[in-house]
N, CA, C and O atoms as CSV, one atom per row, in Angstrom:
chain,resi,resn,atom,element,x,y,z
A,1,MET,N,N,41.114,90.770,-10.270
A,1,MET,CA,C,41.391,89.396,-9.882
A,1,MET,C,C,41.934,89.406,-8.455
A,1,MET,O,O,42.850,90.161,-8.130
A,2,PHE,N,N,41.358,88.561,-7.617
A,2,PHE,CA,C,41.771,88.505,-6.223
A,2,PHE,C,C,43.161,87.908,-6.073
A,2,PHE,O,O,44.014,88.478,-5.392
A,3,PHE,N,N,43.397,86.737,-6.718
A,3,PHE,CA,C,44.696,86.076,-6.632
A,3,PHE,C,C,45.525,86.439,-7.848
A,3,PHE,O,O,45.024,86.462,-8.973
A,4,GLU,N,N,46.767,86.714,-7.617
A,4,GLU,CA,C,47.675,87.022,-8.719
A,4,GLU,C,C,48.057,85.727,-9.425
A,4,GLU,O,O,48.152,84.687,-8.773
A,5,PRO,N,N,48.281,85.759,-10.748
A,5,PRO,CA,C,48.695,84.539,-11.448
A,5,PRO,C,C,50.079,84.081,-10.971
A,5,PRO,O,O,50.932,84.895,-10.619
A,6,VAL,N,N,50.274,82.791,-10.969
A,6,VAL,CA,C,51.560,82.236,-10.565
A,6,VAL,C,C,52.561,82.504,-11.685
A,6,VAL,O,O,52.261,82.227,-12.846
A,7,PRO,N,N,53.737,83.033,-11.368
A,7,PRO,CA,C,54.743,83.260,-12.410
A,7,PRO,C,C,55.083,81.943,-13.116
A,7,PRO,O,O,55.069,80.879,-12.498
A,8,ALA,N,N,55.385,82.025,-14.405
A,8,ALA,CA,C,55.625,80.839,-15.231
A,8,ALA,C,C,56.696,79.929,-14.648
A,8,ALA,O,O,56.548,78.709,-14.710
A,9,GLU,N,N,57.758,80.469,-14.090
A,9,GLU,CA,C,58.832,79.633,-13.568
A,9,GLU,C,C,58.427,78.878,-12.291
A,9,GLU,O,O,59.116,77.937,-11.895
A,10,GLU,N,N,57.328,79.272,-11.645
A,10,GLU,CA,C,56.896,78.622,-10.419
A,10,GLU,C,C,55.716,77.678,-10.626
A,10,GLU,O,O,55.267,77.042,-9.672
A,11,GLU,N,N,55.204,77.572,-11.858
A,11,GLU,CA,C,54.054,76.704,-12.088
A,11,GLU,C,C,54.459,75.256,-11.866
A,11,GLU,O,O,55.396,74.763,-12.493
A,12,PRO,N,N,53.749,74.574,-10.969
A,12,PRO,CA,C,54.094,73.171,-10.721
A,12,PRO,C,C,53.636,72.278,-11.866
A,12,PRO,O,O,52.674,72.595,-12.566
A,13,ASP,N,N,54.323,71.173,-12.048
A,13,ASP,CA,C,53.923,70.175,-13.034
A,13,ASP,C,C,52.863,69.301,-12.384
A,13,ASP,O,O,53.175,68.464,-11.536
A,14,LEU,N,N,51.612,69.493,-12.778
A,14,LEU,CA,C,50.504,68.780,-12.156
A,14,LEU,C,C,50.208,67.444,-12.828
A,14,LEU,O,O,49.386,66.677,-12.326
A,15,GLU,N,N,50.856,67.151,-13.942
A,15,GLU,CA,C,50.630,65.894,-14.649
A,15,GLU,C,C,51.324,64.773,-13.880
A,15,GLU,O,O,52.537,64.832,-13.676
A,16,PRO,N,N,50.577,63.750,-13.446
A,16,PRO,CA,C,51.209,62.652,-12.703
A,16,PRO,C,C,52.094,61.825,-13.634
A,16,PRO,O,O,51.903,61.854,-14.850
A,17,PRO,N,N,53.055,61.093,-13.081
A,17,PRO,CA,C,53.888,60.223,-13.913
A,17,PRO,C,C,53.014,59.219,-14.663
A,17,PRO,O,O,51.939,58.861,-14.182
A,18,GLU,N,N,53.457,58.764,-15.826
A,18,GLU,CA,C,52.641,57.906,-16.686
A,18,GLU,C,C,52.279,56.571,-16.055
A,18,GLU,O,O,51.328,55.934,-16.508
A,19,TRP,N,N,52.988,56.124,-15.040
A,19,TRP,CA,C,52.675,54.849,-14.405
A,19,TRP,C,C,51.694,55.006,-13.248
A,19,TRP,O,O,51.343,54.012,-12.612
A,20,VAL,N,N,51.245,56.215,-12.960
A,20,VAL,CA,C,50.332,56.461,-11.848
A,20,VAL,C,C,48.890,56.624,-12.309
A,20,VAL,O,O,47.963,56.139,-11.659
A,21,ALA,N,N,48.705,57.309,-13.436
A,21,ALA,CA,C,47.360,57.622,-13.907
A,21,ALA,C,C,47.375,57.761,-15.426
A,21,ALA,O,O,48.437,57.930,-16.024
A,22,PRO,N,N,46.211,57.690,-16.044
A,22,PRO,CA,C,46.141,57.889,-17.494
A,22,PRO,C,C,46.628,59.288,-17.868
A,22,PRO,O,O,46.524,60.215,-17.064
A,23,PRO,N,N,47.152,59.446,-19.066
A,23,PRO,CA,C,47.584,60.774,-19.500
A,23,PRO,C,C,46.405,61.744,-19.501
A,23,PRO,O,O,45.312,61.406,-19.955
A,24,GLY,N,N,46.634,62.933,-18.996
A,24,GLY,CA,C,45.564,63.923,-18.900
A,24,GLY,C,C,45.051,64.410,-20.229
A,24,GLY,O,O,43.931,64.915,-20.304
A,25,ILE,N,N,45.839,64.274,-21.292
A,25,ILE,CA,C,45.424,64.785,-22.596
A,25,ILE,C,C,44.874,63.684,-23.501
A,25,ILE,O,O,44.650,63.921,-24.688
A,26,GLU,N,N,44.658,62.510,-22.969
A,26,GLU,CA,C,44.220,61.373,-23.771
A,26,GLU,C,C,42.928,60.799,-23.197
A,26,GLU,O,O,42.830,60.598,-21.987
A,27,ILE,N,N,41.941,60.534,-24.044
A,27,ILE,CA,C,40.681,59.973,-23.546
A,27,ILE,C,C,40.662,58.452,-23.590
A,27,ILE,O,O,39.809,57.826,-22.961
A,28,GLY,N,N,41.571,57.864,-24.309
A,28,GLY,CA,C,41.637,56.410,-24.383
A,28,GLY,C,C,40.585,55.830,-25.311
A,28,GLY,O,O,39.680,56.528,-25.769
A,29,SER,N,N,40.720,54.557,-25.572
A,29,SER,CA,C,39.773,53.832,-26.426
A,29,SER,C,C,39.035,52.813,-25.586
A,29,SER,O,O,39.654,52.024,-24.872
A,30,VAL,N,N,37.713,52.826,-25.668
A,30,VAL,CA,C,36.889,51.916,-24.874
A,30,VAL,C,C,36.696,50.610,-25.632
A,30,VAL,O,O,36.311,50.592,-26.801
A,31,VAL,N,N,36.977,49.523,-24.930
A,31,VAL,CA,C,36.772,48.191,-25.484
A,31,VAL,C,C,35.673,47.525,-24.660
A,31,VAL,O,O,35.874,47.269,-23.473
A,32,PRO,N,N,34.511,47.237,-25.263
A,32,PRO,CA,C,33.459,46.562,-24.502
A,32,PRO,C,C,33.850,45.112,-24.232
A,32,PRO,O,O,34.247,44.391,-25.147
A,33,VAL,N,N,33.738,44.693,-22.989
A,33,VAL,CA,C,34.126,43.340,-22.608
A,33,VAL,C,C,32.910,42.546,-22.133
A,33,VAL,O,O,32.695,41.415,-22.569
A,34,GLU,N,N,32.113,43.140,-21.237
A,34,GLU,CA,C,30.908,42.510,-20.689
A,34,GLU,C,C,31.173,41.091,-20.179
A,34,GLU,O,O,30.455,40.151,-20.518
A,35,LEU,N,N,32.205,40.959,-19.367
A,35,LEU,CA,C,32.605,39.661,-18.829
A,35,LEU,C,C,32.134,39.518,-17.384
A,35,LEU,O,O,32.452,40.358,-16.542
A,36,VAL,N,N,31.383,38.465,-17.096
A,36,VAL,CA,C,31.029,38.148,-15.716
A,36,VAL,C,C,32.217,37.364,-15.153
A,36,VAL,O,O,32.450,36.215,-15.530
A,37,VAL,N,N,32.949,37.987,-14.261
A,37,VAL,CA,C,34.160,37.383,-13.716
A,37,VAL,C,C,33.802,36.287,-12.722
A,37,VAL,O,O,34.381,35.201,-12.747
A,38,VAL,N,N,32.852,36.576,-11.855
A,38,VAL,CA,C,32.387,35.588,-10.883
A,38,VAL,C,C,30.957,35.929,-10.497
A,38,VAL,O,O,30.576,37.098,-10.433
A,39,ARG,N,N,30.169,34.882,-10.238
A,39,ARG,CA,C,28.788,35.101,-9.802
A,39,ARG,C,C,28.431,34.000,-8.818
A,39,ARG,O,O,28.723,32.825,-9.039
A,40,SER,N,N,27.799,34.402,-7.736
A,40,SER,CA,C,27.300,33.443,-6.755
A,40,SER,C,C,25.887,33.874,-6.377
A,40,SER,O,O,25.339,34.810,-6.959
A,41,THR,N,N,25.312,33.197,-5.414
A,41,THR,CA,C,23.967,33.543,-4.961
A,41,THR,C,C,23.905,34.962,-4.414
A,41,THR,O,O,22.889,35.640,-4.561
A,42,ASN,N,N,24.990,35.417,-3.782
A,42,ASN,CA,C,24.952,36.700,-3.094
A,42,ASN,C,C,25.883,37.760,-3.657
A,42,ASN,O,O,25.889,38.886,-3.159
A,43,ALA,N,N,26.666,37.443,-4.673
A,43,ALA,CA,C,27.598,38.445,-5.198
A,43,ALA,C,C,27.892,38.195,-6.675
A,43,ALA,O,O,27.820,37.069,-7.168
A,44,ALA,N,N,28.225,39.282,-7.358
A,44,ALA,CA,C,28.655,39.189,-8.754
A,44,ALA,C,C,29.717,40.243,-8.997
A,44,ALA,O,O,29.643,41.353,-8.469
A,45,VAL,N,N,30.707,39.884,-9.802
A,45,VAL,CA,C,31.753,40.809,-10.217
A,45,VAL,C,C,31.760,40.792,-11.745
A,45,VAL,O,O,31.874,39.736,-12.367
A,46,VAL,N,N,31.636,41.989,-12.338
A,46,VAL,CA,C,31.535,42.114,-13.786
A,46,VAL,C,C,32.604,43.083,-14.279
A,46,VAL,O,O,32.898,44.089,-13.632
A,47,LEU,N,N,33.178,42.764,-15.432
A,47,LEU,CA,C,34.123,43.648,-16.115
A,47,LEU,C,C,33.429,44.129,-17.390
A,47,LEU,O,O,33.516,43.465,-18.423
A,48,PRO,N,N,32.726,45.296,-17.332
A,48,PRO,CA,C,31.981,45.742,-18.505
A,48,PRO,C,C,32.869,46.306,-19.614
A,48,PRO,O,O,32.628,46.040,-20.791
A,49,THR,N,N,33.898,47.085,-19.249
A,49,THR,CA,C,34.738,47.720,-20.257
A,49,THR,C,C,36.192,47.800,-19.818
A,49,THR,O,O,36.516,47.712,-18.634
A,50,VAL,N,N,37.052,47.968,-20.810
A,50,VAL,CA,C,38.456,48.298,-20.585
A,50,VAL,C,C,38.724,49.553,-21.405
A,50,VAL,O,O,38.351,49.623,-22.576
A,51,ARG,N,N,39.361,50.530,-20.802
A,51,ARG,CA,C,39.729,51.759,-21.527
A,51,ARG,C,C,41.247,51.729,-21.707
A,51,ARG,O,O,41.998,51.777,-20.734
A,52,ALA,N,N,41.683,51.650,-22.959
A,52,ALA,CA,C,43.105,51.524,-23.273
A,52,ALA,C,C,43.730,52.882,-23.558
A,52,ALA,O,O,43.155,53.711,-24.264
A,53,TYR,N,N,44.918,53.096,-22.995
A,53,TYR,CA,C,45.717,54.299,-23.216
A,53,TYR,C,C,47.070,53.865,-23.773
A,53,TYR,O,O,47.384,52.675,-23.784
A,54,ARG,N,N,47.860,54.811,-24.227
A,54,ARG,CA,C,49.183,54.462,-24.740
A,54,ARG,C,C,50.097,53.979,-23.622
A,54,ARG,O,O,51.084,53.292,-23.889
A,55,THR,N,N,49.787,54.325,-22.375
A,55,THR,CA,C,50.641,53.950,-21.251
A,55,THR,C,C,50.079,52.831,-20.383
A,55,THR,O,O,50.736,52.408,-19.432
A,56,GLY,N,N,48.885,52.344,-20.687
A,56,GLY,CA,C,48.273,51.306,-19.857
A,56,GLY,C,C,46.782,51.255,-20.107
A,56,GLY,O,O,46.306,51.680,-21.160
A,57,CYS,N,N,46.051,50.738,-19.149
A,57,CYS,CA,C,44.606,50.648,-19.331
A,57,CYS,C,C,43.893,50.767,-17.990
A,57,CYS,O,O,44.475,50.546,-16.928
A,58,LEU,N,N,42.619,51.121,-18.074
A,58,LEU,CA,C,41.737,51.165,-16.907
A,58,LEU,C,C,40.733,50.035,-17.041
A,58,LEU,O,O,40.091,49.886,-18.080
A,59,LEU,N,N,40.601,49.248,-15.999
A,59,LEU,CA,C,39.609,48.187,-15.971
A,59,LEU,C,C,38.452,48.674,-15.116
A,59,LEU,O,O,38.630,48.969,-13.934
A,60,GLU,N,N,37.284,48.757,-15.699
A,60,GLU,CA,C,36.101,49.143,-14.938
A,60,GLU,C,C,35.526,47.862,-14.342
A,60,GLU,O,O,35.169,46.940,-15.075
A,61,VAL,N,N,35.438,47.805,-13.038
A,61,VAL,CA,C,34.936,46.613,-12.360
A,61,VAL,C,C,33.699,46.998,-11.565
A,61,VAL,O,O,33.719,47.958,-10.793
A,62,GLU,N,N,32.631,46.251,-11.755
A,62,GLU,CA,C,31.399,46.472,-10.993
A,62,GLU,C,C,31.186,45.298,-10.057
A,62,GLU,O,O,31.299,44.138,-10.455
A,63,VAL,N,N,30.876,45.614,-8.806
A,63,VAL,CA,C,30.637,44.597,-7.781
A,63,VAL,C,C,29.237,44.813,-7.234
A,63,VAL,O,O,28.884,45.923,-6.835
A,64,ALA,N,N,28.444,43.758,-7.214
A,64,ALA,CA,C,27.092,43.830,-6.662
A,64,ALA,C,C,26.933,42.725,-5.626
A,64,ALA,O,O,27.312,41.578,-5.861
A,65,CYS,N,N,26.371,43.085,-4.483
A,65,CYS,CA,C,26.130,42.114,-3.411
A,65,CYS,C,C,24.703,42.267,-2.912
A,65,CYS,O,O,24.121,43.350,-2.972
A,66,ARG,N,N,24.147,41.158,-2.417
A,66,ARG,CA,C,22.832,41.216,-1.776
A,66,ARG,C,C,22.850,40.283,-0.571
A,66,ARG,O,O,23.513,39.245,-0.567
A,67,GLN,N,N,22.111,40.683,0.437
A,67,GLN,CA,C,22.103,39.897,1.668
A,67,GLN,C,C,21.326,38.602,1.501
A,67,GLN,O,O,21.762,37.552,1.973
A,68,GLY,N,N,20.179,38.666,0.835
A,68,GLY,CA,C,19.383,37.452,0.652
A,68,GLY,C,C,19.144,36.759,1.983
A,68,GLY,O,O,18.664,37.382,2.930
A,69,SER,N,N,19.470,35.486,2.065
A,69,SER,CA,C,19.247,34.711,3.281
A,69,SER,C,C,20.470,34.668,4.194
A,69,SER,O,O,20.491,33.894,5.151
A,70,LEU,N,N,21.489,35.483,3.918
A,70,LEU,CA,C,22.683,35.490,4.768
A,70,LEU,C,C,22.365,36.056,6.145
A,70,LEU,O,O,21.552,36.971,6.277
A,71,SER,N,N,22.998,35.517,7.150
A,71,SER,CA,C,22.872,36.073,8.498
A,71,SER,C,C,23.517,37.454,8.513
A,71,SER,O,O,24.258,37.807,7.595
A,72,ALA,N,N,23.243,38.218,9.532
A,72,ALA,CA,C,23.825,39.555,9.656
A,72,ALA,C,C,25.348,39.476,9.681
A,72,ALA,O,O,26.023,40.309,9.077
A,73,GLU,N,N,25.887,38.484,10.374
A,73,GLU,CA,C,27.348,38.332,10.462
A,73,GLU,C,C,27.956,37.979,9.100
A,73,GLU,O,O,28.975,38.551,8.714
A,74,ASP,N,N,27.342,37.046,8.373
A,74,ASP,CA,C,27.853,36.669,7.052
A,74,ASP,C,C,27.705,37.822,6.053
A,74,ASP,O,O,28.565,38.013,5.193
A,75,TRP,N,N,26.617,38.587,6.165
A,75,TRP,CA,C,26.435,39.746,5.301
A,75,TRP,C,C,27.513,40.789,5.583
A,75,TRP,O,O,28.050,41.391,4.653
A,76,TRP,N,N,27.826,41.002,6.835
A,76,TRP,CA,C,28.881,41.954,7.208
A,76,TRP,C,C,30.214,41.500,6.603
A,76,TRP,O,O,30.953,42.320,6.059
A,77,ASP,N,N,30.524,40.213,6.693
A,77,ASP,CA,C,31.765,39.687,6.112
A,77,ASP,C,C,31.795,39.885,4.594
A,77,ASP,O,O,32.804,40.320,4.040
A,78,LEU,N,N,30.679,39.561,3.925
A,78,LEU,CA,C,30.629,39.682,2.470
A,78,LEU,C,C,30.756,41.138,2.030
A,78,LEU,O,O,31.560,41.452,1.153
A,79,SER,N,N,29.977,42.017,2.626
A,79,SER,CA,C,30.036,43.421,2.215
A,79,SER,C,C,31.376,44.042,2.596
A,79,SER,O,O,31.864,44.931,1.899
A,80,GLY,N,N,31.967,43.591,3.678
A,80,GLY,CA,C,33.295,44.079,4.065
A,80,GLY,C,C,34.362,43.643,3.086
A,80,GLY,O,O,35.259,44.418,2.755
A,81,ALA,N,N,34.273,42.402,2.617
A,81,ALA,CA,C,35.248,41.895,1.656
A,81,ALA,C,C,35.166,42.648,0.346
A,81,ALA,O,O,36.177,42.847,-0.327
A,82,ALA,N,N,33.961,43.070,-0.020
A,82,ALA,CA,C,33.764,43.727,-1.303
A,82,ALA,C,C,33.927,45.246,-1.240
A,82,ALA,O,O,34.478,45.847,-2.162
A,83,PHE,N,N,33.456,45.864,-0.166
A,83,PHE,CA,C,33.361,47.315,-0.174
A,83,PHE,C,C,34.166,48.031,0.902
A,83,PHE,O,O,34.159,49.261,0.943
A,84,ARG,N,N,34.852,47.314,1.765
A,84,ARG,CA,C,35.651,47.977,2.797
A,84,ARG,C,C,37.078,47.450,2.809
A,84,ARG,O,O,37.588,47.115,3.878
A,85,PRO,N,N,37.742,47.363,1.659
A,85,PRO,CA,C,39.082,46.781,1.654
A,85,PRO,C,C,40.112,47.622,2.389
A,85,PRO,O,O,41.141,47.092,2.808
A,86,PHE,N,N,39.870,48.910,2.559
A,86,PHE,CA,C,40.853,49.757,3.203
A,86,PHE,C,C,40.825,49.655,4.722
A,86,PHE,O,O,41.632,50.289,5.402
A,87,MET,N,N,39.906,48.865,5.256
A,87,MET,CA,C,39.867,48.642,6.698
A,87,MET,C,C,41.073,47.836,7.155
A,87,MET,O,O,41.446,47.888,8.328
A,88,PHE,N,N,41.685,47.094,6.243
A,88,PHE,CA,C,42.726,46.141,6.609
A,88,PHE,C,C,44.097,46.693,6.280
A,88,PHE,O,O,44.723,46.261,5.312
A,89,ARG,N,N,44.568,47.633,7.061
A,89,ARG,CA,C,45.891,48.207,6.833
A,89,ARG,C,C,46.882,47.544,7.782
A,89,ARG,O,O,46.649,47.449,8.987
A,90,GLY,N,N,47.987,47.091,7.211
A,90,GLY,CA,C,49.022,46.464,8.018
A,90,GLY,C,C,48.613,45.078,8.462
A,90,GLY,O,O,47.428,44.747,8.486
A,91,GLY,N,N,49.577,44.287,8.804
A,91,GLY,CA,C,49.280,42.940,9.273
A,91,GLY,C,C,48.804,42.034,8.153
A,91,GLY,O,O,48.898,42.381,6.975
A,92,ARG,N,N,48.298,40.884,8.525
A,92,ARG,CA,C,47.828,39.890,7.568
A,92,ARG,C,C,46.434,40.253,7.067
A,92,ARG,O,O,45.555,40.623,7.844
A,93,LEU,N,N,46.252,40.139,5.761
A,93,LEU,CA,C,44.941,40.401,5.190
A,93,LEU,C,C,44.029,39.206,5.429
A,93,LEU,O,O,44.494,38.066,5.406
A,94,PRO,N,N,42.737,39.444,5.659
A,94,PRO,CA,C,41.823,38.330,5.900
A,94,PRO,C,C,41.618,37.501,4.632
A,94,PRO,O,O,41.717,38.021,3.521
A,95,ASP,N,N,41.334,36.222,4.805
A,95,ASP,CA,C,41.109,35.332,3.668
A,95,ASP,C,C,39.889,35.760,2.855
A,95,ASP,O,O,39.842,35.513,1.650
A,96,ARG,N,N,38.916,36.388,3.480
A,96,ARG,CA,C,37.680,36.760,2.792
A,96,ARG,C,C,37.746,38.104,2.077
A,96,ARG,O,O,36.728,38.565,1.560
A,97,LEU,N,N,38.884,38.732,2.032
A,97,LEU,CA,C,39.021,40.009,1.345
A,97,LEU,C,C,38.943,39.796,-0.163
A,97,LEU,O,O,39.606,38.904,-0.693
A,98,MET,N,N,38.139,40.606,-0.864
A,98,MET,CA,C,38.057,40.500,-2.316
A,98,MET,C,C,39.375,40.986,-2.906
A,98,MET,O,O,39.882,42.051,-2.551
A,99,ARG,N,N,39.908,40.190,-3.803
A,99,ARG,CA,C,41.170,40.529,-4.448
A,99,ARG,C,C,40.953,40.576,-5.957
A,99,ARG,O,O,40.064,39.914,-6.493
A,100,PHE,N,N,41.781,41.369,-6.629
A,100,PHE,CA,C,41.730,41.483,-8.078
A,100,PHE,C,C,43.108,41.176,-8.638
A,100,PHE,O,O,44.123,41.464,-8.004
A,101,GLY,N,N,43.137,40.594,-9.820
A,101,GLY,CA,C,44.413,40.311,-10.444
A,101,GLY,C,C,44.290,40.256,-11.953
A,101,GLY,O,O,43.230,39.949,-12.497
A,102,VAL,N,N,45.388,40.557,-12.616
A,102,VAL,CA,C,45.472,40.514,-14.070
A,102,VAL,C,C,46.750,39.772,-14.428
A,102,VAL,O,O,47.818,40.070,-13.893
A,103,ARG,N,N,46.639,38.799,-15.339
A,103,ARG,CA,C,47.826,38.102,-15.844
A,103,ARG,C,C,47.988,38.484,-17.314
A,103,ARG,O,O,47.047,38.400,-18.102
A,104,TYR,N,N,49.201,38.903,-17.662
A,104,TYR,CA,C,49.500,39.329,-19.021
A,104,TYR,C,C,49.980,38.152,-19.864
A,104,TYR,O,O,50.336,37.097,-19.338
A,105,ARG,N,N,49.983,38.346,-21.163
A,105,ARG,CA,C,50.377,37.276,-22.086
A,105,ARG,C,C,51.765,36.727,-21.795
A,105,ARG,O,O,52.014,35.535,-21.976
A,106,ASP,N,N,52.671,37.590,-21.344
A,106,ASP,CA,C,54.038,37.135,-21.087
A,106,ASP,C,C,54.189,36.432,-19.738
A,106,ASP,O,O,55.296,36.047,-19.360
A,107,GLY,N,N,53.071,36.262,-19.006
A,107,GLY,CA,C,53.098,35.563,-17.729
A,107,GLY,C,C,53.227,36.463,-16.519
A,107,GLY,O,O,53.005,36.005,-15.399
A,108,THR,N,N,53.577,37.728,-16.700
A,108,THR,CA,C,53.642,38.639,-15.558
A,108,THR,C,C,52.232,38.917,-15.072
A,108,THR,O,O,51.261,38.760,-15.812
A,109,LYS,N,N,52.136,39.331,-13.818
A,109,LYS,CA,C,50.819,39.603,-13.266
A,109,LYS,C,C,50.877,40.814,-12.354
A,109,LYS,O,O,51.935,41.205,-11.861
A,110,ALA,N,N,49.718,41.386,-12.149
A,110,ALA,CA,C,49.540,42.490,-11.219
A,110,ALA,C,C,48.348,42.133,-10.350
A,110,ALA,O,O,47.330,41.656,-10.852
A,111,THR,N,N,48.469,42.361,-9.047
A,111,THR,CA,C,47.384,42.028,-8.135
A,111,THR,C,C,47.100,43.197,-7.202
A,111,THR,O,O,47.961,44.034,-6.932
A,112,TRP,N,N,45.863,43.224,-6.721
A,112,TRP,CA,C,45.487,44.183,-5.683
A,112,TRP,C,C,44.678,43.454,-4.638
A,112,TRP,O,O,43.756,42.726,-5.006
A,113,PRO,N,N,44.964,43.601,-3.361
A,113,PRO,CA,C,46.156,44.285,-2.883
A,113,PRO,C,C,47.391,43.461,-3.223
A,113,PRO,O,O,47.336,42.235,-3.316
A,114,GLY,N,N,48.473,44.143,-3.402
A,114,GLY,CA,C,49.726,43.475,-3.747
A,114,GLY,C,C,50.888,44.186,-3.088
A,114,GLY,O,O,50.715,45.170,-2.370
A,115,ARG,N,N,52.059,43.674,-3.346
A,115,ARG,CA,C,53.252,44.310,-2.796
A,115,ARG,C,C,53.482,45.629,-3.524
A,115,ARG,O,O,53.357,45.710,-4.746
A,116,ALA,N,N,53.816,46.645,-2.764
A,116,ALA,CA,C,54.160,47.925,-3.378
A,116,ALA,C,C,55.503,47.767,-4.082
A,116,ALA,O,O,56.457,47.245,-3.506
A,117,ARG,N,N,55.567,48.217,-5.315
A,117,ARG,CA,C,56.803,48.104,-6.088
A,117,ARG,C,C,57.295,49.490,-6.453
A,117,ARG,O,O,57.286,49.864,-7.626
A,118,GLY,N,N,57.709,50.229,-5.498
A,118,GLY,CA,C,58.208,51.570,-5.785
A,118,GLY,C,C,57.304,52.634,-5.206
A,118,GLY,O,O,56.133,52.407,-4.903
A,119,ARG,N,N,57.892,53.792,-5.068
A,119,ARG,CA,C,57.159,54.915,-4.503
A,119,ARG,C,C,56.366,55.634,-5.580
A,119,ARG,O,O,56.668,55.537,-6.769
A,120,VAL,N,N,55.362,56.347,-5.147
A,120,VAL,CA,C,54.607,57.231,-6.025
A,120,VAL,C,C,54.743,58.615,-5.438
A,120,VAL,O,O,54.358,58.843,-4.291
A,121,GLY,N,N,55.281,59.538,-6.201
A,121,GLY,CA,C,55.425,60.896,-5.710
A,121,GLY,C,C,56.535,61.618,-6.438
A,121,GLY,O,O,57.154,61.069,-7.350
A,122,PRO,N,N,56.787,62.847,-6.035
A,122,PRO,CA,C,57.820,63.642,-6.695
A,122,PRO,C,C,59.177,62.944,-6.654
A,122,PRO,O,O,59.621,62.482,-5.603
A,123,GLY,N,N,59.813,62.878,-7.791
A,123,GLY,CA,C,61.150,62.292,-7.872
A,123,GLY,C,C,61.181,60.778,-7.925
A,123,GLY,O,O,62.253,60.189,-8.060
A,124,ALA,N,N,60.025,60.136,-7.822
A,124,ALA,CA,C,59.995,58.671,-7.852
A,124,ALA,C,C,60.079,58.194,-9.291
A,124,ALA,O,O,59.466,58.784,-10.179
A,125,GLY,N,N,60.826,57.141,-9.524
A,125,GLY,CA,C,60.931,56.554,-10.846
A,125,GLY,C,C,59.865,55.510,-11.059
A,125,GLY,O,O,59.102,55.198,-10.145
A,126,PRO,N,N,59.805,54.966,-12.262
A,126,PRO,CA,C,58.786,53.948,-12.544
A,126,PRO,C,C,59.002,52.688,-11.718
A,126,PRO,O,O,60.144,52.307,-11.461
A,127,PRO,N,N,57.937,52.045,-11.304
A,127,PRO,CA,C,58.060,50.816,-10.518
A,127,PRO,C,C,58.505,49.655,-11.400
A,127,PRO,O,O,58.419,49.725,-12.626
A,128,GLU,N,N,58.977,48.602,-10.772
A,128,GLU,CA,C,59.354,47.408,-11.513
A,128,GLU,C,C,58.096,46.578,-11.768
A,128,GLU,O,O,57.325,46.316,-10.845
A,129,GLY,N,N,57.899,46.178,-12.978
A,129,GLY,CA,C,56.773,45.307,-13.317
A,129,GLY,C,C,55.451,46.038,-13.408
A,129,GLY,O,O,55.372,47.233,-13.124
A,130,PRO,N,N,54.412,45.318,-13.804
A,130,PRO,CA,C,53.093,45.923,-13.954
A,130,PRO,C,C,52.482,46.265,-12.602
A,130,PRO,O,O,52.802,45.648,-11.587
A,131,GLN,N,N,51.603,47.251,-12.604
A,131,GLN,CA,C,50.938,47.722,-11.397
A,131,GLN,C,C,49.433,47.616,-11.554
A,131,GLN,O,O,48.902,47.773,-12.654
A,132,LEU,N,N,48.757,47.354,-10.462
A,132,LEU,CA,C,47.296,47.377,-10.430
A,132,LEU,C,C,46.928,48.287,-9.277
A,132,LEU,O,O,47.187,47.964,-8.118
A,133,ARG,N,N,46.323,49.430,-9.589
A,133,ARG,CA,C,45.984,50.422,-8.565
A,133,ARG,C,C,44.493,50.705,-8.620
A,133,ARG,O,O,43.855,50.585,-9.666
A,134,LEU,N,N,43.957,51.083,-7.472
A,134,LEU,CA,C,42.549,51.507,-7.427
A,134,LEU,C,C,42.453,52.974,-7.751
A,134,LEU,O,O,41.356,53.532,-7.767
């Protein structure tokens, strides 16, 4: 063996905190939803499934866009709103940015992009309230 095994006392804990990602040892339960969230002439957003875990859930979201009769400038705006959300770091987000949100039965909500509610990383505790992460 080229690399020596890491001694047991030095093995890092690679499992992310439960509020960051699904548990690594759990496959979750798939709930078919097949919900068309929004549809227009040039775009559609569909929620085909939700995968539930003991610590939260994953929402699978599909976004489809087509240029159709849109001008090049309008097509750039539409595809940017749907597929380039990370272009807008810092400052005010554009009105045409695609946003996602979930409202729970108790009235709390989680949105993306949204305000960061706590750090993610070593030593960080759970954030306040529900989170919606990509």
